C-alpha positions, 0 to 999 in steps of 0.5 A: 529424506535429506537435510535440505528436503526436511528444511524446505517444508519448515521454511514453507511453514515459516513463510506461511506463518509470516504471511498470516501475521502480516495479513492479520496485522493489516486487518487488525489495524484497519478494524481496531486502530493502532492502540488496540492492535497489539502483537497478542491481538494480531497473533490470535487473529493469525491463529499462532502463538504470541511466541511464534509471532515474536519469533518472526517479529521481535518487536511491535514496530518490526511487525507493523513496518513489515506490514506496511511493506507487505501492503505496498507489494500486494497492492502494486502487484494487483494494480499491475495485474489489473492494468495489463498492457492498458495505457488508457488514462481513465483505467489507469487513474481509476486503479490508482484511486482504488489504491487509496481506498479500502482496508489497505489504505485505512491501515496505512493511514492509521500507521501514519497517524501513529508514526506522527506521534511516536518518534521511533516508529516515525524513523522506521516508517518515513523511509519505507513510505518514501520508497513506496512513493517512488515505486508508485510514481514509477509504476504510474509513469510506466502505466501511462506511457509518458515521458518524465523528461517532458516539462510538467509530466513529473508534476502531473504524475505526482499530482495524480498520486496526491489527488488520489491520497486526498480523495482516499482521506475523504472516503475514510469516514463516509462513502465518497466513492461517487464523487471520487469516480467523477473526479477520477474521470475528469482528471483522467481526461485532463491527463489524456489531453495534456501529458502526451502533448509536446511542451 
């Protein structure tokens, strides 16, 4: 066995451990909140030692900022897969609304609240969230098949994301899915009738 061949399984194990830690961090944040979600708690949930966790993520901030990025990548990939080639506004908007619900959104929300009160964490989270926001905006533009150079299109796309985020917040404490579905369908109809019309 060559040195390269020996290193590849080790790299695979390292990637698998890292992925388990990120998934565990998301689960723990969503279930227990920021204060109770320590590196030790996440390591136990992931089935690895605290030392192994700190090897991959030396600080708590390293772990949770990586978890935020991990969440965004997973959700974006899921939405792209689910949408396929569909440009139906109702389907697109329904999937966007789902981005802002469930454990991923809850974990992200907990991170936002923690970052608002911890300057060091805030300094790391703000640029990541800005990047995620730009990527989500571009994904939605592409999925809807609209032209952002047309007046009002950029604002309508951003309003869609802001609306989805607000409805997601309303869903955190109680199940608001029925109202979210009605608003989603109404907003999709508005977009369908306006976004593709020339100014």
